[in-house]
N, C-alpha and C positions, 0 to 999 in steps of 0.2 A: 491842274486844278482839282481840288478834292471837295466833293459835296457829300455831306453826311446828313441823311434824313432819319429822324427818329420817329417811327410810326408805332403806335400802340396797337398790337394785334387784338382782334375782337375776342379771342379766347381768354385774354387776361381779364376783360370785363366780366365774362361769364364765370370765370374762376372766382373772382371776387364776390360775385352775386351768390355763387354756390357756397363759398366759405361763410358769408354772412348769414345765409339761411340755415346752414348747419349749426352755426354758433347759436343762433336764436332757438333752434330746436333743442339743443342741449341745455340752454338756460331754462327753457320751459320744463325739461326733465328735472332740473333742480327743484323748481317750484312744485312739480308733481310729486317728487319724493318727499318734500316737506308736508304736502297735503296728505299723502298716504300715511306717513308716520304719525301725524297728529290725529287723523281721523280713525285709524284702526290700531290703537296701541296694544290691544289685548290679543289680536290675531297674529300669531307668529309668522305666518307666511306673508301677509301683507306688510308687516313690520320689516321683515328681511328684504322684501322687494323695494320698500321705500328707502332703506339704507343703501341698497345697491344703486338705486337711482341717484341718491345723494353723492355717492362715491364716484360714479361714472360720469355724471353730468359736467362738473366743473373742469376736469382735465381736458375733455374733448372740446368744451366751449372755448377754453384758452387756446388750444392748438388751432382750431378753425378760425378763431378771432385773430390770431397772429398771421394767418394766411391772407387776411385782407390787407394788412399793412406790409407784409413781407415781399410783395411782388413789385419791386421797383423796375423801372425801365432801364436795364443795364445793358447797353450795347446792342439793343434790338434795332435792326435797320440794316442799311447797306452803304457801302462807300463806292462812289463812281470815280 
């Protein structure tokens, strides 16, 4: 007799929460970059900082956002 139990470890829930919060943070960086670029167009340093935030925010938001959906329960458990 084979009994397979699929149990979702608690660490998966925390990992999804971490990925969601990091994705939200990087989306906020995107909005912060837009705000900095539009608020300080004549100051070179602020403009460059805003552009860097615009370039860094979306890729990391996508990567961490995929981490929420990419953790499927594949074979986690045990067989008796």
